[in-house]
Steps between C-alpha positions, in 0.01 A plus 500: 500500500651827393499799725311818399743779397567744787332831453689802637292734714428836342478659837863611470418693183180653637637629835748756355232646270252511783755681719580742220128564452448578869797735508383670183156553640642629833736742311217618277289571803790690661552695179133611473499588870809710454354673189180584690699635799716714261185635338356589840820657620523705182152648562593570868826671403327717238239607744763583762697709255188691396419572862847650543440737209652292216334490157488134376318378190529192274285274291396159651804295603568152367684233694660213312818288510384163636662279608836651609458876463258759608468769233285816565443731201359852553391658170505882476642550850530852635650546844561845650626602844356799698808695393401476134779262417394169331515254224261384229535211257292326228566182713683420816582133560597361835630145535608269791582139538190334654721338765652839595231773496726742694724571194334687218629644174305775324564586130356759262524315167369794298680772687361746755432871557672659801316799648721753686231703669521865378785415257271288275527156343778300342461205270740220601577210266775233501602152439393411857333701771492292819415560862539224763430462867631204703413391853182698542454387860830663610513840673694633192441291187767499242396721206665511159433712191675400177456692175675342193581756222236748609403812298327807643270720301321785670140536381370833358464765764746330740833621625822350348643184646873505595594198283374368169617139528726266692649157462374395840353646821494292818387582854506257794387558855520243786538479873824635640753226442723582794211511749178352363313604816581866451248754374701536183504389139800465269447634147709448188446698177658437164451711185700369195584689186229763510465766231369841589207680328601753236619826660463362848750502792587129461586550130709801600688342788586192286588707195237300310652177639366250747420522866555207740417536863542235771436568871396329820358650821309416816164652573449567873155505653382268225169418666389861421512410129179301541289812537420750229330836503420747221869582459607138470669226695828686549311793665379285789846340521667841518258625764612205724870568455574267209847534345719340237814387675826334391459617143772377257521436132650601166390723215626499141386795290659487159874545547463611862462260798484524881474296813219610724478497877271663756444433867135611491249671280147611588223713359360844589133556562456590127655162397827640380812300589739640764840392608833459324662252262873459457623421151845363411481617145700414192494748211214700645540792263309333213193433711494852658552671164227289351255619767600858426415451132167323577184663373303360786310754710581297810871574476642831630730555200680794663580294812609205290720727285665630817561147624644404163739796511614403844552139402696607190726729711586212733562255220289215363640234736382263773373714784266493799184708461215562739137537372280670752121477494387811692201747489347297209806543273801284399827676578855431385710729722347846462323413174126406493464248217138399498206427734563234753347155415139477612379184696134607513 
């Protein structure tokens, strides 16, 4: 009598598929739960901003990206702070990994319009316009802005913008590295190969060349940056004693270059920067002479011409120079060059 052939159990094949199906169902449930929570949180955040005086509008949001990403698209988004500063875009897209919803990347695939309060609007385009925020639950999340090959075009009726284009603009802010528990944020800024607008101070200082600026600083009293009034976030920060400390960096303006250091910079009540910056400058004459020849109304050409004459008399060599921001003006020695930079 022959034995019946042994039949292998198919249970071993079914079990992995069953486990995969259970996991997929659980993950899908988590994804839809997360999408619903994000949609709810978006509505709550918009309502909170409007209650604080912000203007926020957009067409209905769409949430996609299953299974591994959460992608929120906001068509025709327009976000404006009480100060009048804001951004608008045909579409803003925010994405996060579904397993890490505390790290978001926001892109403007069709460019955006930057509103500068009373100065008007600037159209910004580029190969990539990205904003990211990581570790949202932390006291000071890590924030990064990265603009690849941006161009800047003031819209009709708006004031000129300092630069026309750049190779890259990067800004990063994160909790103070030396003491994460401190009420301070470290900030790094990088502007690569920027070209100035025609007739403007950047074009003059670079002798129609390129401007590269790299600096880092620490913002004291960083918790005050969370509030904003009609003048902007830096106004509330200034009122509570906020300062830029440990400023250092390098600037390359055409043929001229300089190392930058400053112990502390702050702002006056009108938002103009105050304090002093020490420059160890190489070939400064070209940059100062270029300012003197600038057609920009923001430059005091008489003061710049005086500073250029003084630089020429002492020789175009490596030298230490002190730029002083005082009384709303930018001073090089006794010469007023231009208005001091304005934070708000």
